[in-house]
C-alpha positions as CSV (number, residue, x, y, z in Angstrom):
1,X,-10.3,5.2,-7.1
2,X,-13.3,7.5,-6.7
3,X,-12.9,9.0,-10.2
4,X,-12.9,5.6,-11.9
5,X,-15.1,3.5,-9.7
6,X,-18.2,3.6,-11.9
7,X,-16.4,2.1,-14.9
8,X,-14.5,-0.3,-12.6
9,X,-17.8,-1.5,-11.0
10,X,-19.4,-2.0,-14.4
11,X,-16.7,-4.4,-15.4
12,X,-16.7,-6.0,-12.0
13,X,-20.4,-6.8,-12.1
14,X,-20.0,-8.4,-15.5
15,X,-17.1,-10.6,-14.2
16,X,-14.7,-8.9,-16.6
17,X,-11.2,-8.5,-15.1
18,X,-9.5,-5.0,-15.0
19,X,-6.2,-3.7,-13.7
20,X,-6.4,-0.9,-11.1
21,X,-3.4,1.3,-10.8
22,X,-3.3,3.6,-7.8
23,X,-0.9,6.3,-6.7
24,X,0.1,5.2,-3.2
25,X,3.1,7.5,-2.6
26,X,4.5,10.8,-4.0
27,X,7.8,12.6,-3.5
28,X,9.0,16.0,-4.6
29,X,7.0,17.6,-7.4
30,X,4.7,14.7,-8.2
31,X,1.8,15.7,-10.6
32,X,-1.0,13.7,-8.9
33,X,-1.8,13.0,-5.2
34,X,-2.1,9.6,-3.5
35,X,-5.4,8.0,-4.5
36,X,-5.3,9.0,-8.2
37,X,-6.2,5.9,-10.3
38,X,-6.1,4.5,-13.8
39,X,-7.8,1.4,-15.2
40,X,-6.7,-1.0,-17.9
41,X,-9.9,-2.6,-19.0
42,X,-10.7,-6.1,-20.3
43,X,-10.8,-4.8,-23.9
44,X,-7.6,-2.8,-23.6
45,X,-9.4,0.4,-22.5
46,X,-7.5,3.0,-20.6
47,X,-9.5,5.1,-18.1
48,X,-8.3,7.7,-15.7
49,X,-4.8,9.1,-15.0
50,X,-2.0,8.7,-12.5
51,X,0.4,11.3,-13.7
52,X,-1.2,13.7,-16.0
53,X,0.3,11.9,-19.0
54,X,3.9,11.4,-17.9
55,X,4.0,7.6,-17.3
56,X,0.5,6.5,-18.4
57,X,2.0,4.4,-21.2
58,X,4.3,2.5,-18.9
59,X,1.5,2.0,-16.4
60,X,-0.8,0.7,-19.1
61,X,1.8,-1.9,-20.1
62,X,2.2,-2.8,-16.4
63,X,-1.5,-3.2,-16.1
64,X,-1.6,-5.6,-19.0
65,X,1.2,-7.6,-17.4
66,X,-0.7,-7.7,-14.0
67,X,-3.8,-9.0,-15.8
68,X,-1.8,-11.7,-17.6
69,X,0.2,-12.8,-14.6
70,X,-2.5,-12.3,-11.9
71,X,0.1,-10.8,-9.5
72,X,0.0,-7.3,-7.9
73,X,3.0,-5.0,-8.4
74,X,4.3,-1.9,-6.7
75,X,6.3,0.2,-9.1
76,X,8.2,3.4,-8.6
77,X,8.5,6.0,-11.4
78,X,10.9,8.9,-11.5
79,X,13.1,10.9,-13.9
80,X,15.1,8.6,-16.1
81,X,18.8,8.8,-15.4
82,X,19.7,8.6,-19.1
83,X,17.1,10.8,-20.6
84,X,14.7,13.1,-18.7
85,X,12.1,12.6,-21.6
86,X,12.2,8.8,-21.4
87,X,9.6,6.9,-19.4
88,X,9.5,8.9,-16.2
89,X,8.4,12.2,-14.7
90,X,9.9,15.2,-16.4
91,X,8.7,17.4,-13.5
92,X,11.3,15.7,-11.3
93,X,8.9,14.1,-9.0
94,X,8.6,10.4,-7.9
95,X,5.4,8.3,-7.9
96,X,4.8,4.9,-6.3
97,X,2.0,3.1,-8.1
98,X,0.4,-0.1,-7.0
99,X,-1.3,-2.2,-9.7
100,X,-3.7,-5.0,-8.9
101,X,-6.2,-7.2,-10.8
102,X,-9.8,-6.6,-9.9
103,X,-12.4,-9.3,-10.3
104,X,-15.4,-10.4,-8.2
105,X,-13.1,-13.1,-6.7
106,X,-10.2,-10.8,-5.9
107,X,-12.2,-7.8,-4.7
108,X,-15.6,-9.0,-3.5
109,X,-16.3,-5.9,-1.4
110,X,-16.1,-3.5,-4.4
111,X,-19.9,-3.3,-4.8
112,X,-20.4,-2.3,-1.1
113,X,-17.6,0.3,-1.4
114,X,-19.3,1.8,-4.4
115,X,-22.6,1.9,-2.7
116,X,-21.1,3.7,0.3
117,X,-19.4,6.3,-1.9
118,X,-22.7,7.0,-3.8
119,X,-24.6,7.3,-0.5
120,X,-21.8,9.6,0.8
121,X,-21.2,7.2,3.7
122,X,-17.6,7.2,5.0
123,X,-15.5,4.1,4.1
124,X,-11.8,3.5,3.8
125,X,-9.9,0.8,1.9
126,X,-6.6,-0.3,3.4
127,X,-4.5,-2.4,1.0
128,X,-1.1,-4.1,1.7
129,X,1.1,-2.7,-1.1
130,X,4.5,-3.9,0.1
131,X,5.5,-6.8,2.3
132,X,5.5,-10.6,2.4
133,X,4.2,-12.1,-0.8
134,X,1.3,-13.9,0.9
135,X,0.0,-10.5,2.2
136,X,0.5,-8.4,-0.9
137,X,-2.9,-7.1,-2.2
138,X,-4.9,-8.2,0.9
139,X,-7.1,-5.5,2.3
140,X,-9.4,-4.3,5.1
141,X,-12.5,-2.3,4.3
142,X,-13.2,-0.1,7.2
143,X,-16.5,1.7,8.1
144,X,-17.0,3.7,11.3
145,X,-18.9,0.7,12.8
146,X,-17.6,-2.4,11.1
147,X,-14.7,-4.0,9.1
148,X,-14.6,-6.5,6.2
149,X,-11.8,-8.4,4.7
150,X,-8.4,-9.0,6.3
151,X,-4.7,-9.4,5.8
152,X,-4.5,-12.9,7.2
153,X,-3.1,-11.7,10.5
154,X,-5.4,-10.6,13.4
155,X,-2.6,-8.5,14.9
156,X,-2.1,-6.6,11.6
157,X,-5.8,-6.2,11.2
158,X,-6.2,-4.7,14.7
159,X,-3.4,-2.2,14.2
160,X,-4.6,-1.2,10.7
161,X,-8.2,-0.9,11.8
162,X,-7.5,1.6,14.6
163,X,-5.2,3.7,12.5
164,X,-7.5,3.8,9.5
165,X,-10.4,5.1,11.5
166,X,-8.3,8.1,12.5
167,X,-7.6,8.8,8.8
168,X,-11.2,8.2,7.8
169,X,-12.4,10.7,10.4
170,X,-10.4,13.5,8.7
171,X,-10.8,12.2,5.1
172,X,-7.1,11.6,4.5
173,X,-5.2,9.1,2.4
174,X,-1.8,7.8,3.7
175,X,0.7,5.0,3.5
176,X,1.2,3.3,6.9
177,X,4.2,1.3,7.8
178,X,4.3,-1.7,10.2
179,X,6.5,-4.7,11.1
180,X,5.6,-7.8,9.1
181,X,3.6,-9.1,12.1
182,X,1.8,-5.8,12.7
183,X,4.4,-4.1,15.0
184,X,3.5,-0.4,15.0
185,X,7.1,0.8,15.1
186,X,8.4,-1.9,12.8
187,X,9.2,-2.0,9.1
188,X,8.6,-4.4,6.2
189,X,4.9,-3.9,5.7
190,X,3.3,-1.0,3.9
191,X,-0.5,-0.4,3.9
192,X,-2.0,2.3,1.6
193,X,-5.2,3.8,3.0
194,X,-7.7,5.5,0.7
195,X,-10.4,7.3,2.6
196,X,-13.8,7.9,0.9
197,X,-15.2,10.5,3.3
198,X,-18.4,12.4,2.4
199,X,-17.5,15.5,0.3
200,X,-16.4,18.6,2.2
201,X,-19.0,21.3,2.7
202,X,-19.2,24.8,1.5
203,X,-21.9,27.0,3.0
204,X,-22.5,30.3,1.1
205,X,-24.3,32.9,3.1
206,X,-26.2,35.6,1.1
207,X,-28.4,34.8,-1.9
208,X,-26.7,37.3,-4.3
209,X,-25.3,37.1,-7.8
210,X,-21.8,36.5,-6.4
211,X,-23.2,33.6,-4.4
212,X,-24.4,31.8,-7.5
213,X,-20.9,32.0,-9.0
214,X,-19.2,30.9,-5.8
215,X,-21.7,27.9,-5.5
216,X,-20.8,26.8,-9.0
217,X,-17.1,27.1,-8.2
218,X,-17.5,25.2,-5.0
219,X,-19.3,22.4,-6.8
220,X,-16.6,22.3,-9.4
221,X,-14.0,21.9,-6.6
222,X,-15.9,18.9,-5.1
223,X,-17.7,20.6,-2.3
224,X,-21.3,19.8,-1.3
225,X,-22.7,23.4,-1.5
226,X,-25.4,25.0,0.6
227,X,-26.7,28.5,0.0
228,X,-28.4,30.1,3.0
229,X,-30.3,33.4,3.3
230,X,-33.1,34.6,5.5
231,X,-35.0,36.1,2.5
232,X,-37.2,33.6,0.8
233,X,-37.8,35.7,-2.3
234,X,-34.0,35.5,-3.1
235,X,-33.2,32.0,-1.6
236,X,-34.7,29.8,-4.3
237,X,-33.3,26.7,-6.0
238,X,-33.9,28.2,-9.5
239,X,-31.4,31.0,-8.7
240,X,-28.7,28.6,-7.5
241,X,-28.5,25.6,-9.8
242,X,-24.9,25.0,-8.7
243,X,-25.9,24.4,-5.1
244,X,-26.9,21.1,-3.6
245,X,-29.4,22.8,-1.4
246,X,-30.9,26.2,-0.7
247,X,-31.9,27.0,2.9
248,X,-34.2,29.8,4.0
249,X,-33.1,30.7,7.6
250,X,-31.3,33.4,9.5
251,X,-27.6,32.6,8.7
252,X,-26.4,32.6,12.3
253,X,-29.2,30.3,13.4
254,X,-28.6,27.9,10.6
255,X,-24.8,27.7,11.2
256,X,-25.3,27.2,15.0
257,X,-27.8,24.4,14.3
258,X,-25.4,22.7,11.9
259,X,-22.5,23.0,14.3
260,X,-24.6,21.6,17.2
261,X,-25.6,18.7,14.9
262,X,-21.9,17.9,14.2
263,X,-22.0,18.8,10.5
264,X,-19.3,21.5,10.6
265,X,-15.7,20.3,10.7
266,X,-12.1,21.2,9.6
267,X,-13.1,20.5,5.9
268,X,-16.0,23.0,5.9
269,X,-15.7,26.4,4.1
270,X,-17.8,29.3,5.1
271,X,-18.3,32.1,2.6
272,X,-20.1,35.1,4.0
273,X,-21.2,37.3,1.1
274,X,-24.1,39.3,2.7
275,X,-22.0,42.3,3.6
276,X,-24.9,43.5,5.7
277,X,-24.1,43.8,9.4
278,X,-27.5,42.6,10.6
279,X,-26.8,39.3,8.9
280,X,-23.0,38.8,8.9
281,X,-22.0,40.1,12.3
282,X,-24.0,37.6,14.3
283,X,-23.1,34.9,11.8
284,X,-19.4,35.6,12.1
285,X,-19.6,35.7,15.8
286,X,-20.8,32.1,15.6
287,X,-18.3,31.1,12.9
288,X,-15.2,32.5,14.5
289,X,-15.9,30.7,17.7
290,X,-16.3,27.3,16.2
291,X,-13.6,24.9,17.4
292,X,-12.9,23.5,13.9
293,X,-13.6,25.0,10.5
294,X,-11.5,25.0,7.3
295,X,-12.1,28.4,5.9
296,X,-14.0,31.6,6.9
297,X,-14.2,34.4,4.4
298,X,-16.3,37.5,4.4
299,X,-17.0,39.9,1.5
300,X,-17.0,43.6,1.7
301,X,-15.2,46.8,1.1
302,X,-12.4,48.1,3.3
303,X,-14.9,50.3,5.0
304,X,-17.3,47.4,5.5
305,X,-14.4,45.3,6.9
306,X,-13.4,48.0,9.4
307,X,-17.0,48.4,10.6
308,X,-17.4,44.7,10.8
309,X,-14.3,44.3,13.0
310,X,-15.5,47.0,15.3
311,X,-18.9,45.4,15.7
312,X,-17.4,42.0,16.4
313,X,-15.1,43.4,19.0
314,X,-18.0,45.0,20.7
315,X,-19.6,41.5,21.0
316,X,-16.5,40.3,22.7
317,X,-14.9,38.4,19.7
318,X,-11.1,38.4,20.4
319,X,-8.4,39.4,18.1
320,X,-7.2,35.8,17.8
321,X,-10.7,34.7,16.7
322,X,-11.0,37.6,14.3
323,X,-7.6,36.5,12.8
324,X,-9.2,33.3,11.6
325,X,-11.3,35.3,9.1
326,X,-10.2,36.2,5.5
327,X,-11.7,39.7,5.0
328,X,-12.0,41.1,2.4
329,X,-12.5,37.7,1.0
330,X,-10.3,36.3,-1.8
331,X,-6.9,36.8,-3.4
332,X,-5.9,40.0,-5.3
333,X,-6.5,38.9,-8.9
334,X,-8.1,42.1,-10.0
335,X,-11.4,40.3,-10.2
336,X,-14.5,42.3,-11.2
337,X,-17.3,40.0,-12.3
338,X,-19.0,37.4,-10.0
339,X,-17.3,34.6,-11.8
340,X,-13.9,36.2,-11.5
341,X,-14.5,36.9,-7.8
342,X,-15.5,33.2,-7.3
343,X,-12.1,32.3,-8.8
344,X,-10.3,34.6,-6.4
345,X,-12.1,33.1,-3.4
346,X,-11.4,29.6,-4.6
347,X,-7.7,30.5,-5.1
348,X,-7.5,31.8,-1.5
349,X,-9.1,28.6,-0.2
350,X,-6.7,26.4,-2.1
351,X,-3.7,28.5,-1.0
352,X,-4.7,28.3,2.7
353,X,-5.3,24.6,2.4
354,X,-2.0,23.7,0.8
355,X,0.1,26.5,2.3
356,X,0.5,28.3,-1.0
357,X,1.8,31.9,-1.2
358,X,-0.6,33.1,-3.9
359,X,2.1,34.6,-6.0
360,X,3.0,33.9,-9.7
361,X,5.0,30.6,-9.9
362,X,7.3,32.4,-12.3
363,X,8.5,34.5,-9.4
364,X,9.3,31.5,-7.3
365,X,12.3,29.1,-7.2
366,X,12.4,25.5,-6.1
367,X,9.7,22.9,-6.2
368,X,6.3,23.9,-7.5
369,X,4.5,21.7,-5.0
370,X,5.2,22.1,-1.3
371,X,6.0,19.0,0.7
């Protein structure tokens, strides 16, 4: 919903009904992930995408039906048995899409959800997408410190609230299954949880031309980007328009302070581009000993890498800790320019996150997307 919430909120504030279609489940090589959304507006507008074009026409018609009948629907789309190019997914995947009518009466918390997303405050929406008719479309809105809404059952609400906070803490979407009365090991009730956690962080160390390209790429990928360098003449906002902030501080001191403040987690990417031992060795010593961080990459030649490893070992950094570092940084794309290098770094981060092999898809067999 994040991608379409501005348009949806606009109609909501005017009291104009819209249909919200959300991907709540995917199987095999589905083109979009859970949380992808599409709107059918009050004037027949179509906004957003749930499948990259495969089933948008069918979902549009279903959205119009939901607006007319005022009844939420959970619909599964897969490859047509008769014709792979009929309404369905030619990629062979399967999508479960939940379509609901959104008005100030049916979704009174939407304004507060939108405000939380804009303020980068964590919030999750847990919606009953399958189960008894009287519970279908009911929802809990879960913040770290409070809950709004409900399913009509205190037992269900208690179970959902506790599970949702775990998902919100890690910024994950998921479909949870319960018994119709909230039994944790039961079946018959499905709740889709969409987490709106603050954007993941990318911290780029080293105010060089490559850092400017990496900052732009990080912003494009949805990271909140910080550039940090101890040299004020280079660490200026004008040199890094792609960054959300530019910090003048010794890199290892800044990283340690951010970690102590609880602002480094498993979604954080650290890109060390200084390739100067007086900066990057103490910085990497801190980074490699952090309990949770998503990605640690360090730029440099093979010679720089070997020297860096020797210096880290002299400081007592273990082989297991050093193994957490990608160095030299990036995938082998033959990159030369700062922009090409930024693409190679982004490619490595994506491959690590999703378990990709980083080889041409043409050389692989089987599903494109890993389970």
